[in-house]
N, C-alpha and C positions, 0 to 999 in steps of 0.2 A: 438403749441407753447404757453408757460405759460402766456405771456402777453396778448394774445388775446383770450384765452380759450383752451379747451381741443382738442387735436388731437388724433384720433384713427387710428392706423396702420391697413393696409388691413388684414382682417381675424380675427382681435381682437374682443372680445365680447364687446357689447355696455356697457358703464358705465355712471355714473352721471357726470355732468359737473364740471369744476374746482371749481366754487364758491359754488355749493352744497357741495362738499367735504370739502372745506375750512370752511364752516359754521358748518359742522358736526364734522370734525376732528381737526379743528384748523389749523393754518398756517403751523405747522410742523408735523401734523398728530398725531394719536394715542391718544385715551382716553380723548379728549377734551369734555367738557360738551356741550350739545346742545345750540346753540345760535340762536335766532330768527332773521329774516331779519330786524326787527325793531331795533335790537341792532346795526345794521350797517348803515341803511338808515332810518332816521325818516320820517314819512309821512309829506309832506309839506301842503297838503290840507286835512282836516278832511272829512271822508266819509259822515258825517251827515250835513256838511255845504252845503246848496243848494242855498244860496242867491247870490246877486251881488258880495259880497266880495270874495266868493269862486270862482266865474267866473273870477274875476280880477286876483286872485292868480294863477288860472290855466293858464290864458293867459300869465302872467309873467313867470311862470315856463316853458311854452312851448318856450318862447323866449330865456330863459336861456339855455334850452337843444339845441336849434338851434345854439346859439352862441358857446356852448361847442363843438358841432360837427365841426364848422368852425375852432376853435382853435386846435382841435385834428388833423384835416386834414392838417393844416399849421405847426404842430409840435411845437406850441408855448410853452414856459416855463412859468409857473405861479408861483407867490410868494403868498402862501396861509397860513392862520393861522391854527394851529392844535387846534381843539376844544375838542378833547376827544380821548380815547383809549379803546380798548377791547382786547380780547385774540389774535385776528388775526392781528391787526395792529392799524393804527391811523385814526381818523375822521377829515376831514378838511372842511372848509366852503368856498363856492364861489358863489356869485351872487344869493343867496337864495337857492342854492342846497347844499347838504351834500355829500362829496366825501369820498372814502375809499382808504387808502394806505396800501397794505399788508406789513407785517413785512419784507418779503424777498426782498421788493423793497426799503428799507430804507438803507442809507449808514452807519448809525451809529449803526445798529442792526446786530451783527454778527450771521450768520446762525448757528454757532457752540455753541452759548450761550445756557445755560440751561434755563428752563422755568422761574425761579425766576429772573435771570439776564435780560431776555428779557422783562418781564413785568415791571421791574424797569426802564429800558431804555425807554420803550414806555410811561410810566407815566411822565418821566422827560421831554419828548419832547412836552407834552401838554402845550400850551401857547406860543410856539415858532412859527416861520414862516419857511416854507420849499420851495425850488425850485422844482417844480413838473411838469411832463408832463402827459397829459391824455392818457391812454392806452386802455380804454374800456368804451363805453357808451351804455346804454340800458334803454331809458326813460320808456318803458313799465314796467320794473321791478325795477325802481329807482336805477339803477346800474351806478355809476359814479366812476370809478377806476383810480387812478393816481400812478405814480412811480417817486421816487427820483432818482433811478439808471438810468432810461430812460432819465431823464433830463441831465444827464452827458454824454450821448452818442450822437455824431453827427449823424443826420439822414442819411447823405450820407455815413458815415462810416458803419452804420448798413446795409444799402442797398448793399454796396460793399461786406461786409462779406457774406450776404445771396447769392449774385450772384456767389461768388467764390466757395461755397459749392456744391458738387455733390454727388449723391448716390454712396456709396462705399468708401467715404472718411473716414478716421479714425482721430478723433480729441481728444484733451484734453480739459476738462471742469471741472466745479465745481458744486456740488449739491447745489441748492438754496432752494428747497422746496420738501417735500414728502407728497403726498396725497394718498388716497386709491387706485386710479387707476394708479399711476406711480410716476416718479421722474422728476422734472424739472432741466435741466442742463444749466448753464451759459456758453456759448461758446465764450464770449468776447463781451458783449454789447447786446446780445439777448439770449433768452432761447429756447432750444429744449426740447422735451418730450420723455422720455423712458417709454413706456407703461409697466405696470406690467408684461405683457406676454413676454416682451423683456428683462427683467432683468436677467433671468437665465433659463437654460434648465430644471432646477428642479422646484419644487413647491415653490412658494413664497406667504406667507400669507399676508404680508404687506411690501411695499417698505422699511420701516424702519428696516426690518429683515436683509437686505443686504447692506443698505446704510445709511449714516448719513449726516445731513446738513453741508455744508462746505467741504465735502470730495472731493479731486481731483479724477477724473475718466477718463478713455479712453472710447470713444463711437464710434460706427459705424453709419454712416449716412444712413438711410433707404430711405428717400425722402425729397425733398426740395420744398416748395411752396412760392417763393418770394412774389408773389402778395398777399398772405394771411398771410405772415410772420409766416410760420409754418415750423418747421423742426422735422421730425420723427427720433428718434435715437434708437439704440440697444446696449446693453452691451453683451448679450449672443452670438451675432453673431461674436464676437472676439474669441470665443472658439469653438472647434469642437462640432458638434451635436452628442452626444453619442448614439442617436437612429439610426443613419445612418448605423452603423456597428454592432448593437446589436446582430443580428442573426449570426454573425461570431464569437462572443465572448461568447455567451450563448446558450446552447443546452438543449432540454427537457431531464429531468432526472438528470441534473447537480445539485450538492449541492454547494451553495454559502453562504457566510456570509453577513449580512446586519444589518442595524440599523433602528428601528422603528421611523418613523417621525410623523405619524398621526394615531390615533385610532378612528374609526367611527363605527356606528351601524352595518354596513354590512361587516366589516373586518378591516384590518390594512395595511397601506402603508409602504413599506420597501425600504430604500435607499440602493442599492447594489453597487453604485459608484456615484461620483459627477454627478448630473443632471439626474440620472437614478433611477426611482422608480418602484417597482412592487407591486401588490396587493395580499395579502392573504385574500381570501374570507372567510367569517365566517364559511362556511362549511369545510374549510381546516385548521382551527385553532387548532384542537385537535392533539397534537403530536402523532406519531405512524403510523401504516399502515392504509390505507383507510378502510380496513375491521374493524379494531378495533375502528375507529372513526365513523363508519357508524351509523346513527340514533342519534348521540349526538347533542345537541344544547348548545350554550354557549354565554355569553356576551363577546365580544372582549375586553372590558375594564377590565374584570376579568382575562384575559389571558396575555395581553401585555400592556406596558406603553411606552410612548415616551422615546427614548434614550436606550431602551433595545437592547442588541445585540442578534441576532438570527441566526440560521442556517436554510436555507430554500431550498426546492427542486423546481427547475424550471419546471412548468407544461406547459406553453405556452409562445411563444415569437412572437410578431408582431411589427416589427420596423415601418412599414407604419402607423399603428394606435397608435403607442407609448404605447403599452400595454404589460405587462409581468404578467402572472399568477403564483402564488407561493403557496407552501404548507409548513406549519410550521414543522420543524424537532426538533429544540432544542432552549431553551431560556436561556440567561445568563443576568439576570437583572442588570441594572445600569452601564453598561460598557460605555466607551467613544464612542461618535458617529463616531470617526475616525476609528472604527473597520470595517466600510464598505469600503473595499479596493479592490473591483473588483472581477473578476471571480476566482473561486477556484474549481478545479475538485474534484470529489469524488462521493460516493454513500452511 
């Protein structure tokens, strides 16, 4: 769940945590400049200070962290001053600590706003006071995270919503945040996570390729952990898995049309229908018969480009391993990707 950190669905590859992605990609992902941790949480005690003053500050800081833990457990709402802003959100001060409020947890910052509008709104809020609730604490990493949205949600209401959810439920929500490892979805007072592997049956380079902040979506509930306030969601589970019946629809020797999606050093990936990609290995890229292509070597980037429409021969089909081997037959550069329209018999 987004407010407490990253959730990884069973079988999904390990990925970096939510805050590492936020620092690298920015609150809404993609092409944010690198931001150091010091930009978000200033050090309270200098590493070089070793005298009594440093000890006193350390003791005071420890007391502040302990008090913050109590307030978080009690669900207290704090009225705090906004002391600064950065690309990801706002900085607030409390009891000698500096806290961070992500932009997606602010009521007046629309998820659909563009970068310029969002930064203007963040700067405008500097100097004001906000009603906030603590949503994450990590003293060892100076992580003190708060939310304005959480302060508006009654704790019992959130608990009730979590208890009502069950695996297999289908819900409506709204995209609040996109990071490299997935999309956070507001389900009505709390957030669930759609891991990037659960966005589509096809290849997804970044969640922003298929979703945008503020967009309403339907999601399938994978699992619910009320005690940890985590909900795992899926979007692709609402659609049939195209690999389950692939061997019924495609046979070795069949000629099909497809669209180039990615070109890599060892070949090219071809979308033959929504959610279904096959690979043309570099050894199968030269059009013509295997005999005429034998011994040739080529750079895949010299032969194909993304969005090219191609005719390919099916060499292998393995639904269980989600693999399809292809051989290039013909290239029609620059055609619309919608040309990939499923099986087409021929030779």
